C-alpha positions in Angstrom: 14.1 25.0 -16.7 17.6 26.5 -16.3 19.6 24.4 -13.9 21.5 26.5 -11.4 25.3 26.5 -11.6 27.3 24.9 -8.9 28.3 27.1 -6.0 31.5 26.7 -4.0 33.9 23.8 -4.3 33.4 20.9 -6.7 31.3 17.9 -5.6 33.1 14.6 -4.9 32.0 11.4 -6.6 30.6 10.1 -3.3 28.4 13.1 -3.0 27.2 13.1 -6.6 27.1 9.4 -7.8 24.9 10.3 -10.8 25.0 13.3 -13.1 21.8 14.3 -14.8 22.2 15.0 -18.5 22.0 18.6 -19.6 18.5 19.4 -21.0 18.4 20.2 -24.7 17.0 23.4 -26.1 14.0 21.5 -27.5 13.3 19.5 -24.3 9.8 20.3 -22.8 9.7 22.4 -19.7 8.9 20.5 -16.5 5.4 21.1 -15.1 6.7 21.4 -11.5 9.1 23.9 -10.1 12.5 22.6 -8.9 13.1 21.9 -5.2 16.0 23.3 -3.1 16.7 20.7 -0.4 18.9 22.2 2.4 21.3 19.7 4.1 23.4 22.0 6.2 24.5 22.3 9.8 21.1 23.7 10.7 19.4 20.4 9.7 22.1 18.0 10.8 20.3 16.7 14.0 17.0 15.8 12.5 18.2 14.7 9.1 19.9 11.6 10.4 17.0 10.5 12.7 14.9 7.6 11.4 11.2 7.8 10.7 9.5 4.6 9.7 12.7 2.9 8.8 14.3 5.7 6.8 16.5 8.6 7.8 14.6 11.9 7.4 16.9 13.1 4.6 16.5 9.8 2.7 12.8 10.0 3.2 12.7 13.5 1.7 14.8 12.5 -1.3 12.7 9.4 -2.0 9.5 11.3 -1.6 10.6 14.2 -3.9 11.9 11.7 -6.5 8.6 9.7 -6.4 6.7 13.0 -7.0 8.9 13.7 -10.0 10.5 16.9 -8.7 14.0 17.9 -9.9 16.0 18.4 -6.6 19.0 20.5 -6.0 20.5 19.3 -2.7 22.5 22.1 -1.1 25.1 20.5 1.2 27.8 22.0 3.4 29.1 18.6 4.3 27.4 18.5 7.7 24.6 16.0 6.9 25.3 12.5 5.9 23.9 11.9 2.5 22.4 8.5 1.4 24.9 6.3 -0.5 22.6 6.4 -3.6 21.0 9.4 -5.1 18.5 9.2 -8.0 19.2 11.0 -11.2 16.6 13.7 -10.3 18.9 14.9 -7.5 21.8 17.2 -8.2 24.2 17.9 -5.3 25.6 21.4 -4.9 28.2 22.2 -2.2 27.5 25.3 -0.2 30.4 25.5 2.3 29.5 29.0 3.5 26.1 30.6 4.3 26.7 33.1 1.5 26.9 30.2 -1.0 23.5 29.1 0.0 22.2 32.6 -0.3 23.6 32.9 -3.8 22.0 29.5 -4.7 18.7 30.7 -3.5 18.9 33.8 -5.7 19.7 31.6 -8.7 16.8 29.3 -7.9 14.2 32.0 -7.5 10.8 30.5 -7.5 12.0 27.0 -6.4 10.3 25.2 -3.5 12.7 25.2 -0.5 12.6 22.3 2.0 14.8 21.2 4.8 16.6 17.8 5.2 15.1 17.6 8.7 11.5 18.0 7.6 9.0 15.1 7.2 5.9 15.4 5.0 3.5 12.6 5.9 1.8 12.3 2.6 3.5 10.4 -0.2 1.5 12.4 -2.8 2.0 16.0 -1.6 4.4 18.3 0.3 1.8 19.5 2.8 1.8 19.0 6.5 5.4 19.5 7.4 6.8 18.2 10.7 10.3 19.4 11.5 12.3 16.7 13.4 14.7 18.2 16.0 14.4 15.6 18.9 12.9 12.3 19.8 9.5 13.8 20.6 9.2 15.4 17.1 10.5 12.2 15.5 7.7 10.2 17.1 5.2 12.9 16.1 6.4 12.7 12.5 6.2 8.9 12.5 2.7 8.9 13.8 1.7 11.4 11.1 3.2 9.2 8.4 1.2 6.2 9.6 -2.0 8.2 10.1 -1.8 9.2 6.4 -2.2 5.5 5.5 -5.8 5.4 6.7 -7.5 5.5 3.4 -11.2 6.5 3.1 -12.2 3.3 1.4 -11.2 1.0 4.3 -13.9 -1.3 5.7 -15.1 -1.0 9.3 -13.1 -4.0 10.5 -9.9 -3.0 8.7 -10.0 0.5 10.0 -10.9 -0.1 13.7 -9.5 -3.6 14.4 -7.0 -4.7 11.8 -5.1 -1.4 11.1 -4.2 -0.6 14.7 -2.5 -4.0 15.0 -0.9 -4.0 11.5 0.4 -0.4 12.1 2.0 -1.5 15.4 3.7 -4.5 13.6 4.9 -2.4 10.7 6.1 0.5 12.7 7.8 -1.3 15.6 9.0 -4.4 13.9 9.0 -4.5 10.1 10.4 -1.0 9.5 13.5 -2.2 11.5 14.0 -5.4 9.6 15.4 -5.9 6.1 12.2 -7.6 4.7 10.7 -6.3 1.5 7.0 -5.7 1.1 6.7 -8.7 -1.3 8.4 -11.0 1.2 5.9 -9.9 3.8 3.1 -10.7 1.4 4.4 -14.2 0.8 5.1 -14.8 4.5 1.5 -13.8 5.3 0.3 -16.1 2.5 1.9 -19.1 4.3 0.0 -18.2 7.4 -3.3 -18.0 5.5 -2.7 -21.3 3.7 -1.9 -23.0 7.0 -5.2 -21.6 8.4 -7.2 -22.9 5.4 -5.7 -26.4 5.8 -6.6 -26.4 9.5 -10.2 -25.4 8.6 -10.3 -28.4 6.2 -9.6 -30.8 9.1 -13.2 -30.5 10.3 -12.2 -30.6 14.0 -14.0 -27.9 16.0 -10.8 -26.7 17.8 -8.7 -26.9 14.7 -11.3 -25.0 12.6 -11.2 -22.2 15.2 -7.4 -22.0 15.0 -7.6 -22.2 11.2 -10.0 -19.2 11.0 -7.8 -17.4 13.6 -4.7 -17.9 11.3 -6.8 -16.7 8.3 -7.7 -13.6 10.3 -4.0 -13.1 11.3 -3.2 -13.2 7.6 -5.8 -10.6 7.0 -4.1 -8.3 9.5 -0.6 -9.1 8.1 -2.0 -8.4 4.6 -2.1 -4.8 5.5 1.5 -4.7 6.6 3.0 -5.2 3.1 1.2 -2.2 1.7 2.0 -0.1 4.7 5.7 -1.0 4.5 5.8 -0.3 0.8 4.2 3.2 1.2 6.3 4.3 4.2 9.5 3.2 2.4 8.3 4.4 -1.0 8.7 0.9 -2.4 5.3 0.6 -4.2 5.4 -1.4 -7.4 3.0 -2.9 -9.9 4.4 -6.3 -9.2 3.7 -5.8 -5.5 0.2 -4.8 -6.1 -0.5 -7.8 -8.3 1.2 -10.1 -5.9 -1.0 -8.9 -3.1 -4.2 -9.2 -5.2 -3.4 -12.7 -6.4 -2.4 -13.9 -2.9 -5.6 -12.6 -1.4 -7.9 -13.9 -4.1 -6.1 -17.3 -4.1 -6.5 -17.7 -0.4 -10.2 -16.8 -0.6 -10.7 -19.5 -3.2 -8.8 -22.1 -1.1 -10.5 -21.1 2.1 -14.0 -21.4 0.5 -13.2 -24.9 -0.7 -11.6 -25.9 2.7 -14.8 -24.7 4.6 -16.8 -27.2 2.5 -14.2 -30.0 3.1 -14.1 -29.2 6.8 -17.9 -29.3 7.2 -18.0 -32.6 5.2 -15.4 -34.2 7.4 -17.3 -33.0 10.5 -20.8 -34.0 9.4 -20.4 -36.3 6.4 -22.6 -33.9 4.4 -21.9 -34.3 0.7 -24.0 -31.2 0.1 -21.6 -29.1 2.2 -18.6 -30.4 0.2 -20.3 -29.6 -3.1 -21.3 -26.1 -1.8 -17.8 -25.4 -0.7 -16.3 -26.4 -4.0 -18.9 -24.5 -6.0 -18.3 -21.4 -3.9 -14.6 -21.6 -4.7 -15.4 -22.1 -8.4 -17.8 -19.1 -8.4 -15.1 -16.9 -6.8 -12.6 -18.1 -9.3 -14.9 -17.2 -12.2 -15.3 -13.7 -10.7 -11.6 -13.3 -10.3 -10.8 -14.3 -13.9 -13.4 -11.8 -15.2 -12.2 -9.1 -12.8 -8.6 -9.4 -13.9 -9.6 -9.1 -17.5 -11.6 -6.0 -16.6 -8.6 -4.5 -14.8 -6.6 -4.9 -18.0 -9.3 -3.5 -20.3 -10.1 -0.6 -18.0 -6.5 0.2 -17.1 -7.4 0.1 -13.4 -4.1 -1.3 -12.0 -4.2 -4.3 -9.8 -7.0 -3.5 -7.3 -10.2 -5.4 -8.1 -12.2 -2.9 -6.1 -11.4 -0.4 -8.8 -13.2 -2.4 -11.5 -16.3 -0.7 -12.9 -19.1 -3.3 -13.2 -21.9 -2.8 -15.6 -24.5 -4.0 -13.1 -23.1 -1.8 -10.3 -23.0 1.3 -12.4 -20.4 4.1 -12.0 -18.1 5.1 -10.3 -16.1 2.0 -9.1 -16.6 0.6 -5.6 -13.3 2.1 -4.3 -14.4 5.6 -5.2 -17.9 5.0 -3.7 -16.4 3.7 -0.4 -14.1 6.7 -0.1 -17.1 9.1 -0.1 -18.3 10.4 3.2 -21.9 9.8 2.2 -22.0 6.2 1.2 -24.8 4.5 -0.8 -26.6 1.3 0.0 -24.5 -0.7 -2.5 -21.4 0.1 -0.5 -22.9 -1.3 2.7 -24.0 -4.4 1.0 -20.6 -4.7 -0.5 -19.0 -4.4 3.0 -20.3 -7.9 4.1 -18.2 -9.4 1.2 -15.1 -7.5 2.0 -12.3 -9.7 3.1 -11.6 -8.0 6.4 -15.2 -8.5 7.4 -16.0 -12.0 6.3 -12.7 -13.5 7.6 -13.5 -12.1 11.1 -17.1 -13.3 10.8 -15.9 -16.8 9.9 -13.8 -16.9 13.1 -16.8 -15.7 15.2 -19.0 -18.5 13.7 -16.4 -21.1 14.6 -16.0 -19.7 18.1 -19.7 -20.0 18.8 -19.9 -23.5 17.4 -21.7 -22.9 14.1 -18.9 -23.1 11.5 -21.4 -24.2 8.9 -22.7 -20.6 8.8 -19.4 -19.7 7.2 -20.4 -21.9 4.3 -23.6 -19.9 3.9 -21.8 -16.6 4.2 -19.3 -17.7 1.6 -22.2 -18.6 -0.7 -23.7 -15.2 -0.2 -20.4 -13.7 -1.3 -19.3 -15.9 -4.1 -22.6 -16.3 -6.1 -23.6 -12.6 -6.4 -20.0 -11.9 -7.5 -20.3 -14.7 -10.1 -23.6 -13.2 -11.4 -21.9 -9.8 -11.7 -19.0 -11.3 -13.6 -21.3 -13.3 -16.0 -23.3 -10.1 -16.7 -20.1 -8.3 -17.5 -19.1 -10.9 -20.0 -22.5 -10.7 -21.7 -22.3 -6.9 -21.7 -18.9 -7.0 -23.3 -20.0 -9.6 -25.9 -22.8 -7.2 -26.9 -20.4 -4.4 -27.5 -20.3 -2.7 -24.1 -17.2 -0.6 -23.4 
């Protein structure tokens, strides 16, 4: 790709903090066309307005950088540029309209976008919303959050948890300096406190414990939402989220057994709770190994299990026409069983949570053991 020459006056260091190296003659051509990002007087109003915690121009730059576009930012000095620009962004000054026209000719075939335009999806440039006032800003923000509703979400997550977590993320967390990983750890403290209350065995305390566990389940969605709307996704964040959720599940399963034991004196309940926790731990260990072997990232739902067949459960759940296995899997989804545990405690039968946990943990353990045996016999 031939980079366009600068037009107009030279760029100051503040406007161009990084300078991309000139491509060599042998360098492979990029698979995507370059992007011309206009930041002129025509975009000055919307570019500085904030959508989901980022100014519109900063959102555009982060989104284009994440999608691996080379960006030529045409600036006439009207729009305030972010203090840091990634190496994929090259600033060109266009003090006059004819300079911009000349740059357009030089970049014939480039994708042209405005610094006052919001594209809700983090994976494409479709669905543009131009921000020119408060009403369009709110419309763009709603579109950004609506794009977060993945097809593989469970019923409880989609219709109960997400409306609450969206409100928290949009109206609180986006305005605060917390990182997604800090939100994950903060929610983990809430979930751990809930598990400890469940282990007390007191009816009222068990209700409050399951309520805190459900609150953690809601907050658990906020970290991913914050990461996506701020373009702060990372492998570390995905693994942290997975480890926290699975760790809390194991602790909660054990605490249910301890709580029922303290409430009734049943050693069988204590043993069942501890064995449920051990079965879940076995499943998690095998699942993490499979994630590494299959190169599936950090989402356990992406693991392809030999007994379950192909494709993985995430892909199955995302289909409009879901199979029976997806519906059976849904009762073991975290959003569902945490809410179910709270309902059991509210109606005075917390011991049912112990049975429900058993119905989750032991089939998972069987699937995990079958996977280990299949691998040992040469499966791949």
